[in-house]
C-alpha positions, 0 to 999 in steps of 0.5 A: 572756267566759269562756274554759273549757278543757275539752279532755282533750287531747294526753296524755303518761303515765307508762303506755302501753297494752295493744298494746304487749305490754311491747315496746319501740318502736324508732325508726321508719324514715321512708318517704321517699313519706310524711314524718313530720310535723315535731314542736315541739322536745322532742315525739315523732316520728310513731310513736315512743315519746313522752318518758316522764315521769319517775317521781315520786320524793321528793315528800311523800305526801298522808297526810304533807301537813299542810294536808290533815290533817282529822278521822277518820271524815269522810264523803264522800258520793260519787255517783261510779261509772263508767257503771251500777249493778255499777260504782260503789264499793260492791256492788250486789244483783245483783253481790253477791247473798246475799254473794260472797266474793273472792280475797282470802277476804273476803266482802261483801255488797250495800251493802259497799264493794269493796275499794280503797274500803276500802283507801282508809278504811283509808288515810286514816281517811275514811268514804265514804257511796255515793250513786251512781245508778248512770249514766253520768257525764253522766246522774249529774251530770244527777240531782245538778246541782240538788241538789249540797248532797246530795253530796261528789264527782260524776262527769260530762262535762269539758264540764259539770263546766268549765261548772258549775265557771266558773258557781261550783258546783264547787271549782276543785282548781288553787287547792289545788295546793301541798297536792297533791304527787303531782298536781302533780309529775305536771302538771308532769312533763307540762305538756300534761297541765296545759293539757289540764284546765284549765277557764279560760285566764285564771285557770287553773282546774281543775274535775275530776280527769281519767280516763286509760284508757291513753293514746298507744297504738292503741286498736281493731283489725281482728280476723279468724279467722285460721285460716279466712285460713290454710285458703283460701289456704295452700298447694301447688296449686290449692283444691278443696272439696267444696262452695261457693256462687257469688258474688253479683253484684258491687256493689262497685267497686275502691278501690285502682289498677287499673293501675301500681303502689303501694308500701309498707313492711311489717315483715318477718315476723320483726319485725325490720326494714322492708321494701318491697313493690309490689302490681303491677296491671299485672301482676295487675290489681286482684282485684276488677276482675277478680272483677267482670268474671269475674261480668259474664259469666258465674258465680264459684264459691267455689273459682274466687274463691279460686284467682283470689285465692291467683293475684293474691297470687303475681303482684301480689306476686311471690312475696313470700308463698310459699305462706303467702299468708295473711300478706298478711292476718295476717302480721307482714309484712301488706300488705293493702287494702280491695279485697284484703278484699273479695275475702277476703271474697266467699272467706270468704262463698263457701266456708261449707262447707269453713270451718264445715260450715254454709249460711252465714258472715257476713263484718263484723259488730259486737260488738253487731248491734243496740246502736248503741254498737257498731254505728258501729264499722262506719263507723268500720272504713270510715275506716280501710279507705277513708282518710277522716279523722273517722269515729273523732275524739276529738271529735265528728267533727272533724279537723284538715287539714294547715294546722290548719283543722278539718273535720267528717267529717258534711260530707265527700263522702269520708263519704259515699263510704266509707258507699256503698262499705259499703252495696255490701258489704252488697248483696254480702251480706259485712256480717252480715245480722244488723247489716243487720237489727239483730238480737241477735247479740254476737261470742260468738254469732258465734264460738261458732257459727262463723257470723263472720269479722271485726269492729273491736274492742278486742284484750283484750275480744274475743281473750278468746273463744279461751279462754272456750269460744266457740272450739275452740282444740284444732282451731286456731281462732283470733281475733285481731288483724291488721295495720291496712290500706293506704289512700290518705291526703290528709295534704297532703303530695301532691295526690294522697294517700299510700298508707300505714297510718294509724289514727285509733283513738288511745288520749287520754283519757275525757271524763268525771272526778270533781269536788268540789262547793263547797256538799257540801263547804261550801266558800265559795272563800275558801281555807279548807279544810273537812275535807270539802274535804281528805278529796276533794282527798286522794283525788285527789292519791294517786290520781296517786302511784306507789302511788295509781295502783297501788291505783286499777289493780290493787286493794288489795295482797291481789290482787297477788302477794308475795315472802316478804319482802312485796314485789310479784312485778313484771314488765317493761311498757314499761320499768317494773316493774309488779306481777303479779296473784296466782294467785288474782286471776287465776283469780277474774278468769276464773270472774267475769269471763270474762278481762275485766279491765275488768269485773272491776276496776270490778264486783268490786274497784272500781278503774279507775273514775276517775283514772289507770289502768295498762295493765299488769293488762289486759296480764296478763289478755290471752289468748296470741292476743291478745297475738300479734296486738297485738304484730304491731301494736305492733311495725309502730307501733314501726317507724313502718309505722303512723302515727297523731294525735300527741298533741302539735301538729304542724307537719302539723296533720293529724297532731295529735290533736283535743281531746276538748272545745274550750274554747267560751265560754258563749254559744257553748256555748249555740249549738252546744246549739242545733244539736240535730240534730247529735247526735240524727242522729249518736248514739253512744248505745245506743238512740239514732240515727245517720243514718252507721248507717242509711244502711250498713243502709237506704241512700239510699232507706230511711234515717229522714230521707229523705235520698235522696243524698250531696249531699241529706245534706250539703246537710242537714247544712250548712243544716238550722237544728238541724244548720248544720254551719258554724256549729257548726265557726265556733265549734269554729275560734274556740275552738281558736284561743284554746287555741293561744293559751293553749298559747303562753303556757304555754311562755314 
């Protein structure tokens, strides 16, 4: 049977992600209670910076490769873009309107190539014909799959592109690596990348060029109105307020211990070292239990709740935080957990008059409370809060146990225990009612109207609201990333679990890529390259050159700041000199895209649509507040106090990042497709359905599938013929076994 590896797997990149904020990562200090997983030779230790691939130098440029010379004016028909009509290689009518002038002083009209692709035409002498229909990659390929002769390059999902490549419809790029010096050098410097994009474990075929959207760094982070935390918790004496509400009846029960102690490591407040702090439940009790007991015997006002939380912090941490108690949540030395967050949320919601002068504050919310694509971030956050793997997996809901056996979170009791805790939080009114009701309320509304306290999302795009008018920074309003919480994680090193910080939200690679249509470029599979094929291969190769990486991230040179001699003005980003964007580019990014780098790059420059994206441009567009919070997290990762999945094969497989797609055979893939209930009932796409979100919003009694308990859900997932998760796991495990075997042959 044919073997297809479509796993966009375990990537080690020259360029690292935004959250590093330009600071070098220090060697992590080991935590005796949470052993760092043993690595294979030459692989990075948990929390440390991976070995950086050598910078590609002294290799022939694509333009100088004789075998890739093609007739000037060769036309490539491009069915390529990111995910909608605004993010293709040409300007759509909505963006261009009657003509749009960019920071380079040039005016563009509907249908004109965006600057990045104008530059590609100038460099290579090819011409682009835009055939992109404005779909997501998966839907774009679906549109063209029966008429691939009408396009030359096409976007698609990794799994489908490999499938169609194996069936003979797409060019095997690996046949021509000897003519692609930049791409070949990159793959040779990063063996695992080569493995990741191999579509056939027997022939070594590659059917698409991958998209690296930042790798080996944290992705989503908890984000919080930190000025409100300071207002509630800091200072001498007791908290007072002219008005507060009574807390709702207690529903949420303690997650953390109620007796004994828990010791965790934190980064010192100055960010220079690792310290140990103790949560002393014997001395302070559990704050949730204390509040619940008080509520059981009577009412608890918002003012009383704040003072209970203040006293708890002073006692449980033996005065470690002093009068700056807010640092438990927002400091570099933060050590908060789920119970402490629930106590804080109770205090926030009950003290709206003090915090925003209104009758209500929404606690936890989603970026778009009516959009399933964003609603699922609620249960992703639950995984981080309550120590549940698979809720933020790179593939489906899959994760490895410490022995390398695959599990699926949809069939695990811990998943539904976490969902039930969210249900309890919602019953207390500390999850946004707009989320529970699926109302069209977004982050900007929440912040601009001072209604929202916290959500879980991307740092750069959300902390923009500190500078785009949603917040009044003059009054000290501040929305920023805060530390990952402490939770109990079962990594296999202790039967009782390990209390540590761990995030499953770890950047790997996108699941999409661009492929070359065989019939489109008229390639017969005989090794003889047509002009169209040469042009398409040239694009891919150039995108992985140092110059190409800059073009595909920043756009052309006129958007970059230059010295008098024409060289780039640079800054140090993760140990590399990277270009600084031009002042006019920076101003335009705010005026046209409200500071959102990816929207600006895709909609106006035509960059970051695919290939290898540097985060250096994005970093320059991150607000001061955004850099502050992300910097705290980056320092903690560097010092080893936040663990994460590894882009390497660890001896303790619990720490190994799941491949984005596993290499199932055609027959296996057909069987998996037949399990449509899994994708239908656990979707993450806008307008679709997700049972976990439904359970948060409607509970076991009101969900669409009418499943009345966690056991009923798990039983349905396992036994329903359209879900049958055990069959799904069997074939995924088979695919992983073949992948490991192939990986071992590459190492020989």
